N, C-alpha and C positions, 0 to 999 in steps of 0.2 A: 730345478733350482739353479740360480746363476752362480757363477764362480765367486762373485763378490759377496753374496750372502753366505756361502759355504766358508769363506775365509773369515768373515765376521763371526760366524758361529764358532769356528775353531778357536779364534782369539778369545772369545767369551768363555768357552769351556776351559781353555788353558789358564786363563786368569782366575776363574773360580777354583780350579784344582790347585793352583799355586797359593792362593789366599787360604784355602781350606787346609792345605798341608802346613803352611806357616802357622796358622792358628792352632792346629793340632800339636805341632812341635812345641809351641809356647806352652800349651796346656800340660803336655807331658813333662816339660822341663820344670814348670812351676810345681807340679805334683811331686816330682822327685825332690825338689828343693824343700818343700814342706815336709815330706817324709824324713829327709835327712836332718832337718832342724828338730823335728819331734824326737827322733832317736837320740840325737846329740843332747837335747834337753833332759831326756830321761837319764842318760849317763851322768850328766852334771848333777842331777838330783841324787843319784846313787852315791856319787863321790861326797857330796855334802853330808849325806846320812852316815857314810862311813867315818867321816871326821867326827861327827857327833857321837857315834857309837864308841869310837876310840877314846874320845874325851870322857865320856860317861864311865866307861869301864876302867880306864887306866889313870885318869886324873882325879875325877870325882871319887871313884872307888878307893884309890890309894890314899887320898887325903882323908877321907872319912875313916879309913882303917887306922891311920897312923897319927892323926891329931884331931882334937876337938876344937882347937883354937882358930882354925881357918873356916870361915863360912862361905856361902854362895849367895849371889844376888843378881838380879837383872841390872841393878845399879852398882856394879862391881867397882867402877872407877871412883865413885864418890865415897864408897864405904870401905875401900881397901880390902876387898875380899875377891874371891874367884867368881867368874861368871857362870851362870847356869849353862848347861849344854846347849839349849836352844838359843840362849843369848849369844853364845859363840857363833852359831850359824847365822843368826840375825846380823851380828856385827860383820862377819865375813862377807855376807851378801851385799851389805852396804859398801864395804871397802872395794869389793870386786866391781860392783856397779859403777862406782865413781871412777874406775880406771879402765873401763871397757865400754864398747857400744852395745854389749849385751847386758841387760839388766836382770837382776834376780830379786824377787820379793817373797817374803814369808808372811802369811796371814792366816787367820782362822775366824770362824764365826763365834769362837769362844776365847777371846783374848784374856790374858791375865789382867788383873786390875790396873797394872801400870800402863796398859795400852787400851784401856776401856774407852777413851775418847776418840780413838781412831775411827774414821768413817770409811767403810768399804766402798769401792767404786762399783758401778753397775756390772762391769766385767767380773770383778772379784766375787760378787754375790752369785752371778751366773756360774762361774767356775766351781764354787763350793757346791752348788746344787747339782751340776753336771757330773763331777767326779764321783758323786754318790751313785749315779745311774750307770756309769761306765764300769764294766768289770775290771778293766785294767787300771782304773783310777786316773785316767788321763783325759784332759779336755783341751782342745786348741781352737784358735780362731784367728783369722787375719784381722788386722786393725791398722789404724793410722794414728801415730803418736808424734806430736810435734812436727807434723808434715811428712813423716817417714813411714813407709809401709813396714809393718812388723808382723811377726807371728808370735802370738801369746800362747805359751804351752803351760798349762796348769797340771801339776802332778800331785796326787794325794800324798800326804805325809802321815805315815802310820805309827802307832805305838808299837815299837819293836822290842823294847827291853823292859823287864820288870821294874828296874829302877825308875824309868820314865813314868810308868803307870803309877808307881807308889808316890812319886813326887807330885804328879798332877792331881792325884786324888787327895793329897793331904796338905798341900801348900797353903799357907795363910793368905796368899794373894789370889787364890782361885775365886771365880765367881760362878761356879756350878756346884751341883749337889755332891756330897761325899760319895766316893766309890762309883762315880759316873763312868770312869774309863777302865777298859780291860785290854789285854794284849791283842794287837791286831786292829784296834779301832783306828779310824781315820781321825787324826788330831788337827789337821790343817792342810794348807796348800803351800807348795814351793812352786813359784811361777818363774819361768824363764822367758824373757822378752827379747827376741832376736830380730834384727833388721833383715828384711827380705831384699837381697841384692839381685 
């Protein structure tokens, strides 16, 4: 073999190695980024659930114990009453999403009648089906929204308190059979949409 051929082969081998290493490094970095976003999203969902749990136990519980004059409604602003616990979360996610590049959405395949006209997106339908199959109740997927790469992390929202089960099973705005829900049932999805930078 001539020296010229050996040099060309060496250059080609070095180029392949350099490109392969760069691609592998990018792959590992993206995988780490995705894992970090998924963990962060799960923590965000836990925080929202803690807010709802606190509100249910100490606001709703105290109001019901101490007065019959104050009611609760999804339409709390118009009716001069307090919001339902999930309405608090729904309103907080809208407020947070309007002030951040991270978006949070709350949805279910069984909406209360006040949200019956909402149309689920293909991803939302897919997420509802997939969290049922995943033991950890988490489903994520890369997507492009408004020209930006994002990671959509859907986390199952479970019935964690007896008060939530009782309300969902007896509320006049329900559109499902009586006594459908029990503790531990998946009630819907909290989705965190995070830009991938």
